[in-house]
C-alpha positions in Angstrom: -4.9 14.9 -12.3 -3.2 16.7 -15.3 -1.5 19.0 -12.8 -0.7 16.4 -10.4 1.5 14.4 -13.5 2.6 17.9 -14.4 6.5 17.5 -15.1 6.6 20.8 -17.0 10.3 22.4 -17.2 12.1 19.0 -16.4 14.0 16.5 -18.8 14.0 12.9 -18.4 16.2 10.2 -20.4 14.3 7.0 -21.1 16.6 4.2 -22.5 15.0 1.3 -24.4 12.8 4.3 -25.9 11.7 2.2 -28.8 10.4 -0.8 -26.8 6.8 -1.2 -25.8 7.0 0.6 -22.5 9.5 2.9 -23.6 7.7 4.0 -26.4 4.4 4.7 -24.7 6.4 6.4 -21.5 8.0 8.9 -23.8 4.7 9.9 -25.2 2.9 10.3 -21.6 6.3 12.2 -20.4 5.8 14.7 -23.6 1.8 14.9 -22.3 2.6 15.8 -19.0 4.9 18.5 -20.0 8.4 17.2 -19.8 11.5 17.5 -22.5 12.4 13.9 -23.7 15.5 12.5 -24.5 14.9 9.1 -25.8 18.0 6.4 -26.1 17.9 3.3 -27.9 19.9 0.8 -30.3 17.8 1.7 -33.4 16.4 4.9 -34.7 13.1 6.2 -33.6 10.0 5.0 -35.3 8.5 8.1 -33.9 9.2 11.0 -36.3 7.9 13.8 -34.2 11.4 14.6 -32.7 11.4 18.4 -31.7 13.1 20.4 -29.0 11.0 18.6 -26.5 11.9 15.2 -27.8 15.3 14.5 -28.9 16.9 10.8 -29.6 20.4 9.5 -28.5 21.4 6.5 -30.2 23.5 4.0 -28.1 24.6 0.5 -27.2 24.5 0.4 -23.5 25.8 -3.3 -23.3 29.3 -2.5 -24.3 32.2 -0.3 -22.8 32.2 1.9 -25.8 28.6 2.7 -25.7 28.9 3.3 -21.9 31.4 5.8 -22.2 29.4 7.5 -25.0 26.3 7.7 -22.6 28.3 8.8 -19.9 29.8 11.6 -22.0 26.3 12.7 -23.6 24.4 13.4 -20.3 27.7 15.2 -19.3 27.9 17.5 -22.4 24.3 17.3 -23.6 23.6 21.3 -22.4 20.7 20.4 -20.2 20.2 19.5 -16.6 18.7 15.8 -16.8 16.2 15.7 -13.9 15.6 11.8 -14.1 16.4 8.6 -15.8 14.1 5.5 -16.9 16.1 2.3 -17.7 13.8 0.3 -19.9 16.4 -1.0 -22.0 16.4 -4.9 -22.2 18.7 -6.1 -25.0 18.3 -9.7 -26.2 20.7 -12.1 -27.9 19.6 -14.3 -30.5 19.5 -17.2 -28.2 17.1 -15.5 -25.4 14.1 -17.5 -24.7 15.8 -21.1 -25.4 14.4 -23.6 -23.1 16.1 -24.4 -19.8 17.6 -27.7 -21.0 19.2 -26.2 -23.9 20.7 -23.1 -22.9 24.4 -23.2 -22.7 26.7 -21.5 -19.9 28.2 -19.4 -22.7 24.7 -17.9 -23.5 23.5 -17.7 -19.8 26.8 -15.9 -19.4 26.1 -13.5 -22.4 22.5 -12.9 -21.0 23.4 -11.8 -17.6 26.6 -9.9 -18.9 24.0 -7.6 -21.5 21.2 -7.5 -19.2 22.8 -7.2 -15.6 26.3 -5.8 -15.7 25.6 -3.1 -18.0 22.6 -1.9 -15.8 24.8 -1.9 -13.0 27.5 0.1 -14.5 24.7 2.6 -16.2 23.3 2.7 -12.7 26.7 4.0 -11.3 27.1 6.6 -14.0 23.7 7.9 -13.7 23.6 8.2 -9.9 26.9 9.9 -9.9 25.8 12.2 -12.4 22.4 12.9 -10.4 24.4 13.5 -7.1 26.8 15.9 -8.9 23.9 17.9 -10.2 21.7 18.1 -7.1 19.7 15.3 -7.1 16.9 13.1 -9.3 15.3 10.3 -9.9 15.8 6.7 -11.5 13.4 4.1 -12.3 14.5 0.6 -13.1 12.1 -2.0 -14.7 12.4 -5.0 -13.0 9.4 -7.6 -13.6 6.7 -9.9 -11.9 9.3 -12.6 -12.8 11.4 -11.0 -10.3 9.4 -11.5 -7.6 8.1 -15.0 -7.8 8.3 -17.8 -10.1 6.7 -17.9 -13.5 3.1 -19.5 -13.5 4.1 -22.3 -16.1 0.7 -23.6 -16.7 0.1 -19.9 -18.3 2.6 -21.5 -21.4 0.8 -24.5 -22.0 -0.4 -25.0 -25.4 2.3 -22.2 -26.9 5.8 -22.4 -27.8 6.5 -19.6 -25.3 8.5 -20.0 -22.3 10.0 -17.9 -19.5 13.4 -17.8 -19.4 15.0 -18.5 -16.2 17.9 -15.9 -16.9 15.2 -13.4 -17.2 14.1 -14.2 -13.6 17.7 -13.9 -12.3 17.9 -10.6 -14.0 15.1 -9.0 -12.8 15.3 -10.0 -9.0 18.7 -8.8 -9.1 17.2 -5.5 -10.4 15.0 -5.1 -7.6 18.0 -5.7 -5.0 20.2 -3.5 -6.9 17.7 -0.6 -6.8 17.6 -1.0 -3.0 21.3 -1.3 -2.6 21.4 2.4 -4.8 18.9 3.8 -2.5 20.7 2.9 0.6 24.2 3.7 -0.9 23.5 7.1 -2.1 21.7 8.2 1.1 21.4 12.0 1.7 21.9 12.7 -2.1 18.7 13.9 -2.9 18.1 10.9 -5.2 15.0 9.2 -5.5 15.6 5.5 -6.6 13.1 3.2 -7.1 11.8 0.5 -9.9 8.4 -0.9 -11.2 7.7 -4.3 -11.7 5.1 -4.8 -14.4 3.2 -7.9 -15.1 2.9 -9.2 -18.6 2.2 -6.6 -21.5 0.1 -7.2 -24.4 2.2 -7.7 -27.6 0.2 -10.1 -29.8 0.5 -12.9 -27.8 -1.7 -16.1 -28.7 -5.3 -15.9 -27.3 -4.9 -19.1 -25.3 -1.7 -17.5 -23.6 -3.9 -14.2 -22.8 -6.7 -16.3 -21.6 -4.3 -18.5 -19.4 -2.8 -15.5 -18.0 -6.1 -13.4 -17.4 -7.4 -16.4 -15.3 -4.9 -15.3 -12.6 -5.2 -11.3 -12.7 -8.1 -9.4 -11.2 -9.4 -7.3 -14.1 -7.7 -6.7 -17.0 -5.0 -9.5 -17.8 -2.2 -8.7 -19.8 -1.5 -4.9 -19.4 -1.4 -2.1 -22.0 1.8 -0.3 -22.0 0.2 3.1 -20.2 -0.6 0.8 -17.4 3.0 1.0 -16.6 3.7 4.4 -18.0 1.5 6.4 -15.5 2.8 4.6 -12.5 6.5 5.6 -13.7 5.3 9.2 -14.3 4.4 9.1 -10.7 7.6 8.0 -9.4 9.5 10.6 -11.3 6.8 13.4 -9.8 7.6 15.5 -7.1 4.7 13.9 -5.2 6.4 10.7 -5.1 9.7 12.2 -2.9 9.0 10.2 -0.2 9.3 7.1 -2.0 12.8 5.7 -1.9 14.4 2.0 -2.7 11.0 0.3 -3.6 9.7 -1.9 -6.0 6.3 -0.9 -7.2 4.4 -3.9 -8.4 1.9 -3.2 -11.3 0.4 -6.5 -12.6 -3.7 -6.6 -11.9 -3.1 -8.7 -9.2 -1.1 -11.5 -10.8 1.2 -11.9 -7.6 -1.5 -12.5 -4.9 
């Protein structure tokens, strides 16, 4: 199994590297022998930066940040074999109830989380094409393939914003569009739709959520990281334009 996931000699860049999934993914990539470039808005909490684990600070929601990202990958001095786009920036108004959110707030969310992903994907795919190919894995969500199970949120102040579902469903079709557009370019472009990830949610929500799953309920970050590693590996060369659902049966 260790050899199966061996990514030795390859370099991967992970956006949103300080998030739940991104942080764990960087760890798993290093364990698999890869070199990792972490990319986030904030400085890393992991102080083990080394020759195999470097950090690039960047705001991917702005034109300036996207230009800096483009310049960085062109001039960083190493060939990047694959990218995982985990970043999901959240403005202060994120999570407002459906009846309370304004047009300006919806527009801001869609611009920060979807518009930037489209432009970032263009930068990444053109880079990979010029450099002989590679992999891009986008992070979507189960909320992008089905409506929320609203009864899971009863008894809590939590919600599942409609704009989140709109963004994540768009990420799935964007991934398919890119895979077709870059046909015959030696690019493997896929996405992963995780279920909910354990992050100190109230016990009532955890129990409600688990009632619609098969075994474990809310996922641990590693439950998402290992499928991503597979999509980045040579063993996944035959997978293109697909949405891999990792949700412990939530969507059944």
